[in-house]
C-alpha angles and dihedrals in degrees: 000000000000124000119214135185112254143163086266097049129269103334128198109229137182105234131345095190105060109000110100097221092041091051092051093048091052092043099041106014092233143056126222092342093161090061090050091051092052096047092046089054092048096052111099102185112100092217106018126188110223132204113198110195108190093022096165106185092346105257095137097052096039090050091053089048086058094049102037140032105251129193095201141000123200117189116201119190129154099191110104092199093061105033095078087060094043090055089052095048093046091074088069093070110117119241095350140078106229123212120227115207117191103203146109114250121215095001113121102217136059096226112055138196105222139163144189142192117266109258093017113082089167087072091067103142143171093194097060120073122239114255133058087093098310126134115244119227138177116216124192107195135129115280114223134165127236089250092056091046088051091052094048103040103011175089096130132198091200133024113192114196121192100158103141100244101341099094095101094054090045095052095040088057091061100042094146093053089045094055102035106030130091092221119130121220134211109192127182109246118206129171094272138115087245091067090055090049089051091050092052090046092053097046088047088058091055097251126147112241134205128181113220119187123178139175114266085218121067121190085207094059122149095258096036095232107166101204124086118221092208112028116222092358112154134187128203146194144177122247112207124183144142091225132078118310117273118247132224113230122219093251091061092043091052089054091056101263121152130210118189127175114235119207099157136018090256090064091057090048088054097045090050090050092054096047116100111231106176131355141174117285091243090060097062116113096001123140118251098262093049089044089053092051096048091045091050095050090049088053090051092047095243119162128210091219093060097033125158103033128209090256129039113264116254118256120263115269117233118245092246093050090045089052089050093053090046090053089048091050091046091051092051091045091053092048089051091047090051092049090046091049089052093048092046091051088051092050093048090050093048090049091049091051091047090050089050091050089049091049092050092047089051089049089052092047092050088050091050092049088051090050092049091051092048090050091049090051092049092049090052091050091047091051089052090048094047091051090047093050091047088052091048089047092054092049090051092055092051092049091050093051090047091052089048089050093049091049090051090047091049090049090049092048092048091046090048094047093046090049095043123105091236092055091048095047092045091051096096091046091053091050090048091051093045087062088051106048096170091053088049093053093049090050094049089052091050092049096045094088092049093052092049092053090051094051089052090053095052093047 
């Protein structure tokens, strides 16, 4: 936790190498001193009591204590990384004993999801979601409302709110104090919808509003460093009071500060629109005609290295005309996208049909292959059947010839027997036996063993 010499004394800061406010304090010895000077000039109370919500390391309250006689100073800061430094720095306040309140104002829970931009601890916020390059953080601190803060540590002559998007919820939680009290308010005003909501809330409470914008870099800085870290970077805030309007002194006007009365939300919108936020380094400190020339050349895309070009540059196109051209281009692009979508749908449909046709063809080819395989199997089986039939036909022919040979042989044997001497000699015996069947059977039975032995002998 380094300590550096500043306009406000030796301050404890988080980081002088990468943190935005730490770098500015190291480089210039102050932070937002033009803001402090304006608010100090706008306070009417001779011994004001100040509530600094979103105090960070305390430069706003400490700066006011140097320029005005204060009766009280309450620092409010929820970031646990910063509050130890704030407690140390609070001792530098002149003539008073500041109070440091570590709490979240206008946030309903005691454990809060917060986030901040890398390199800018001062952007610590409960209103902005983590993401988009922001660092997520979990903060466990008491939650109190502005009304409770006023009852415990007030009354206040001035409430300063720099809560990164939470100003609306903080003020809405103290509606009675906002409508009835004589307190003045100084509220950081960024280019967000929350700023417009705050404006409407303050106007609805019957307060007079003024918009004050100032360069973040002042040539009259404490360390007299002449080079801005962020060229043409402006900060802004809303001054709200029931008293007479604040005035812009000549010294602040010479430093480029702006003060605009706000009677409706649209006035604030226009004031924000006309406030520079960031510019190019070469624009810094240039008079209005030179600044207009440089800005115009940047808008036309001209480059010093190639200036002047062979042809005169085209004139700048008005915003309305440019918007018309953009609308025409968007219409043409929409039509082209529609035509492309139609062509794409047709191509997808054609591709799907082709895939279906290919799938059907594959099914037909597979069926043809199966039919071919079945035909091959049937052909093989037929060949086997033909061979078998041929074999059976050959066997049938052999059997027929054998039967015919046996029949011829039998006829020859019969003829030989009939023609033999034995057959003729035994003719009378056969006739005699035919007339005596019982004797014939007995004789056959008696001769059967003899015939069997004769056959065995022949075999």
